[in-house]
TIKOLVEX-597816 format. One record per residue (C-alpha): x, y, z; residue number from 1. Coordinates in steps of 0.1 Angstrom, whole numbers, plus 2048, in hexadecimal, padded with zeros to 3 digits. Layout:
N
X/Y/Z/NUM
...
END
This chain:
363
0A0/592/86F/1
087/59F/887/2
076/57D/888/3
098/56C/88F/4
09D/582/8AD/5
07A/57B/8BA/6
080/555/8B6/7
0A1/558/8C8/8
091/56A/8E5/9
076/550/8E8/10
08F/534/8E6/11
0A4/544/902/12
085/548/917/13
07D/523/913/14
0A0/517/91A/15
0A7/52F/938/16
099/518/953/17
0AF/4FB/947/18
0CF/510/94C/19
0C4/522/96C/20
0DB/51C/98A/21
0CB/506/9A5/22
0C4/518/9C6/23
0DF/50F/9E0/24
0D1/508/A02/25
0E4/516/A20/26
0FB/4FF/A34/27
0EC/4EF/A52/28
105/4F5/A6E/29
0FF/4E0/A8E/30
10C/4F2/AAC/31
10D/4E2/ACF/32
10D/4F4/AF0/33
130/4EB/AFE/34
13E/507/B14/35
157/517/B0E/36
159/50B/AEA/37
135/512/AE1/38
11D/527/AF7/39
0FA/532/AEF/40
0EB/555/AEE/41
0E4/559/B13/42
109/55C/B1A/43
114/56C/AFA/44
116/592/AF7/45
110/598/AD2/46
10E/578/ABD/47
0F3/55D/AC0/48
10F/544/AC8/49
132/54A/AD6/50
150/536/AE2/51
170/529/AD3/52
161/512/AB9/53
143/529/AB2/54
15B/547/AAC/55
170/532/A96/56
153/527/A80/57
145/54B/A7E/58
167/557/A70/59
16A/53A/A58/60
146/540/A4B/61
14D/565/A47/62
16D/560/A34/63
15D/546/A1C/64
13D/55A/A1A/65
128/53B/A23/66
103/53B/A26/67
0F8/526/A43/68
0DF/521/A5F/69
0E6/514/A82/70
0D6/4F4/A8F/71
0DB/4F5/AB5/72
0E2/4D7/ACC/73
0E1/4D7/AF2/74
0FD/4CC/B09/75
0EC/4AA/B0D/76
0E9/4A4/AE7/77
10C/49A/ADC/78
100/479/ACE/79
0E4/48B/ABB/80
0FC/4A3/AAA/81
114/486/AA1/82
0F7/473/A92/83
0EC/492/A7F/84
10D/498/A6E/85
111/473/A67/86
0EF/471/A55/87
0F3/492/A43/88
0D7/4A4/A56/89
0F1/4BF/A5D/90
10F/4CA/A47/91
127/4D6/A62/92
12A/4CF/A88/93
138/4E9/A9F/94
141/4E2/AC3/95
15E/4D1/AD5/96
15F/4B2/ABF/97
17C/49B/AC4/98
18A/48C/AA5/99
189/466/AA9/100
18C/449/A91/101
169/43C/A98/102
15A/45E/A90/103
16F/462/A71/104
15E/443/A63/105
13D/455/A65/106
145/478/A5A/107
163/48F/A52/108
176/4A7/A67/109
188/4C8/A61/110
1AB/4CD/A6C/111
1B0/4CE/A92/112
1AC/4F1/AA1/113
1B2/4E8/AC6/114
1C7/4CD/AD7/115
1C1/4C2/AFB/116
1BC/4A2/B0E/117
1A4/490/B25/118
1A3/49E/B48/119
199/490/B6A/120
182/4A2/B82/121
183/497/BA7/122
174/4A4/BC7/123
187/4C0/BD8/124
1A3/4AE/BEA/125
1A3/4C5/C09/126
17F/4BC/C12/127
180/498/C05/128
196/48B/C21/129
17F/498/C3D/130
161/48B/C2B/131
172/469/C29/132
17A/46A/C4E/133
156/473/C58/134
148/459/C40/135
15D/43E/C50/136
155/44A/C74/137
130/448/C6D/138
131/428/C59/139
120/408/C63/140
142/3F6/C66/141
14F/410/C7F/142
12F/40E/C94/143
132/3E8/C95/144
156/3EA/CA1/145
14C/403/CBD/146
12F/3EC/CC7/147
146/3CE/CC8/148
15F/3E0/CDD/149
144/3EC/CF6/150
138/3C8/CF8/151
15B/3BC/D02/152
15E/3D8/D1C/153
13C/3CE/D2A/154
147/3A9/D2E/155
167/3B4/D40/156
154/3CC/D56/157
13C/3B0/D60/158
159/399/D69/159
16B/3B2/D7E/160
14A/3BC/D8F/161
142/397/D98/162
164/394/DAA/163
164/3B6/DBB/164
140/3BE/DC4/165
141/3AE/DE7/166
165/3B6/DF1/167
16B/3D7/DE0/168
149/3E8/DE1/169
157/40B/DE5/170
163/408/DC1/171
14B/3EE/DB3/172
12A/3F0/DC5/173
113/3D1/DC5/174
0F9/3E1/DAD/175
0F7/3EF/D8A/176
10E/40C/D93/177
129/3F2/D9B/178
126/3E4/D77/179
129/408/D6A/180
148/40C/D7F/181
156/3EC/D71/182
150/3F9/D4D/183
162/419/D56/184
17F/406/D64/185
182/3EF/D46/186
181/40C/D2E/187
19B/420/D41/188
1B2/401/D43/189
1AE/3F9/D1E/190
1B8/41C/D14/191
1D6/41C/D2D/192
1C9/43C/D3C/193
1CB/42D/D5F/194
1BA/447/D75/195
1BD/430/D93/196
19B/43A/DA1/197
190/416/DA0/198
1A5/3F7/DA5/199
19E/3D2/DAD/200
1A7/3C4/DCF/201
19D/39F/DCC/202
1B4/384/DBD/203
19A/37C/DA2/204
196/3A1/D9A/205
1BB/3A6/D97/206
1BF/388/D80/207
1A4/396/D6A/208
1B5/3B8/D6B/209
1D7/3A8/D62/210
1C9/396/D44/211
1B5/3B4/D39/212
1D3/3CB/D3A/213
1E6/3B6/D21/214
1C8/3AD/D0C/215
1BD/3D1/D09/216
1DF/3DC/CFC/217
1DB/3C4/CDF/218
1B7/3CD/CD9/219
1BC/3F3/CDA/220
1DA/3F2/CC3/221
1C7/3DC/CAA/222
1A9/3F2/CAC/223
1BE/411/CA6/224
1D0/401/C88/225
1AE/3F7/C79/226
1A1/41B/C7B/227
1C1/429/C6D/228
1C2/410/C50/229
19D/418/C47/230
1A3/43D/C46/231
1C3/43A/C33/232
1B2/424/C18/233
197/43F/C14/234
1B2/459/C10/235
1C4/444/BF5/236
1A3/43D/BE2/237
19D/463/BDF/238
1C1/46A/BD4/239
1BC/468/BAE/240
1D9/475/B9A/241
1DA/463/B79/242
1C3/44F/B63/243
1D1/42F/B71/244
1C2/438/B93/245
19F/436/B85/246
19F/410/B84/247
182/403/B99/248
174/425/BA1/249
153/435/B98/250
15B/44B/B7A/251
142/462/B68/252
143/469/B43/253
12D/479/B29/254
11B/45E/B15/255
129/45B/AF1/256
147/471/AF8/257
16B/469/AF0/258
172/466/B15/259
158/44A/B17/260
168/438/AF9/261
18B/43C/B09/262
181/42E/B2B/263
16E/411/B1B/264
18C/409/B05/265
1A5/40B/B22/266
18D/3FB/B3B/267
192/416/B54/268
179/41C/B70/269
155/412/B74/270
145/42A/B5B/271
125/43D/B61/272
117/450/B42/273
107/472/B46/274
0F5/488/B2C/275
10E/4A4/B31/276
12E/4AD/B44/277
11B/4C4/B5C/278
105/4A7/B68/279
123/491/B6D/280
134/4AD/B82/281
115/4B2/B97/282
115/48C/B9E/283
13A/48F/BA8/284
132/4AC/BBF/285
117/498/BD0/286
12E/47B/BD7/287
11E/463/BBD/288
13F/461/BAA/289
164/45F/BB1/290
16F/471/B92/291
162/480/B71/292
176/47C/B50/293
170/494/B34/294
183/4AC/B1E/295
199/4C1/B35/296
190/4E4/B29/297
16B/4DC/B2B/298
16F/4CF/B4E/299
185/4ED/B59/300
16B/506/B4C/301
14D/4F5/B5C/302
15F/4F1/B7D/303
16A/515/B7D/304
147/521/B75/305
132/50A/B8B/306
146/4F4/BA4/307
163/50A/BB1/308
16F/4FD/BD2/309
15D/4DC/BD0/310
16E/4CB/BB2/311
192/4CB/BA5/312
19E/4C4/B82/313
1BF/4B3/B81/314
1DA/4C5/B6D/315
1E6/4A5/B5B/316
1D3/499/B3C/317
1D3/478/B29/318
1C7/46C/B07/319
1CD/489/AEF/320
1AE/49A/AE2/321
1AE/4AE/AC1/322
18F/4C3/ABA/323
183/4C9/A96/324
163/4D4/A84/325
14D/4B7/A79/326
146/4B7/A53/327
12E/4A2/A3F/328
141/486/A2D/329
152/491/A0D/330
149/4B5/A13/331
152/4CC/9F6/332
15A/4E7/A10/333
174/4D4/A23/334
192/4E2/A11/335
186/506/A13/336
17D/502/A38/337
19F/4F3/A41/338
1B1/50F/A2F/339
19E/52A/A42/340
1A1/517/A63/341
1C7/515/A60/342
1C9/53A/A58/343
1B3/543/A76/344
1C4/52C/A90/345
1E6/538/A85/346
1DD/55D/A8C/347
1E3/572/AAB/348
1BD/577/AAD/349
1B8/552/AB4/350
1CE/554/AD3/351
1B9/570/AE0/352
199/55D/AD9/353
1A5/53F/AED/354
1B2/555/B09/355
191/567/B0C/356
17E/546/B11/357
197/530/B23/358
1AF/548/B34/359
1CA/534/B46/360
1BA/514/B38/361
1C6/51B/B15/362
1E3/505/B0A/363
END
């Protein structure tokens, strides 16, 4: 009997490794710096990561007792994180990921936890008009127009001087000053100011004056209309209200974002891709762009934090955006994560979380 027990112990010792549970590696959770949905430690009070999406994941992981390790991605690494979840280098992607058909082909998504839309950032309208006026006044075209007008005034002043220099020297002396007097007279006549300090006396001079009076009326009205039209066009070009107004303008997007895909599909604007939304907004502030298109809450947060007074975000949105957690394809945790996500987003605590980070921006 004793020998049988010893044999059983030995057999159990030999078979134990075969039945041992394999060690489960922690989940690799990619987390992308996307204020206010994910923010890194330098702006978080207690946790290593904070924000709407980060807080959501922390609560899900706590409820499911998940073992995980974070894999951080910077603001300019959206494409890198999408590639990582598609290739299986990470198991979960946390950020402000828009659920799209093209991305669904590469990896899975959780249920949506936030719904918004694409927003449009434009230069502050109160300052834009004056910038447009100054830009037009100091443009090459405006300088050429002024030079052309001065050339015509000079021709008229020479003609009136040739007729008047010998017979009306008190007004048009027979020297360079007389030409200057002729220039003054032609300018005063053209603008219909009519000081009367100088006037032609000869027949030829009066004929020139008669012709110039009517010709100048046509010229000054045409010149005024051209300036008004140019300034009005600048004002209209800056008056962006909807996505349809982007056609033909310089529009900044984040490379690889859903906004970039939407504008490409709709053929709206001349797209310029940037590594992150902050870089696109900086280019807009410097006058290199006419507008920036990105997820509205992200634009609103960045503008409030960094570009207040210089950039406005339009209140209207287009192209609905649903945010979800990215999951490796056929993830065994998808059902459990969705269950906890729905429970959290349906709670009063979730409304407080959104309000803390978005304030009035929360939907």
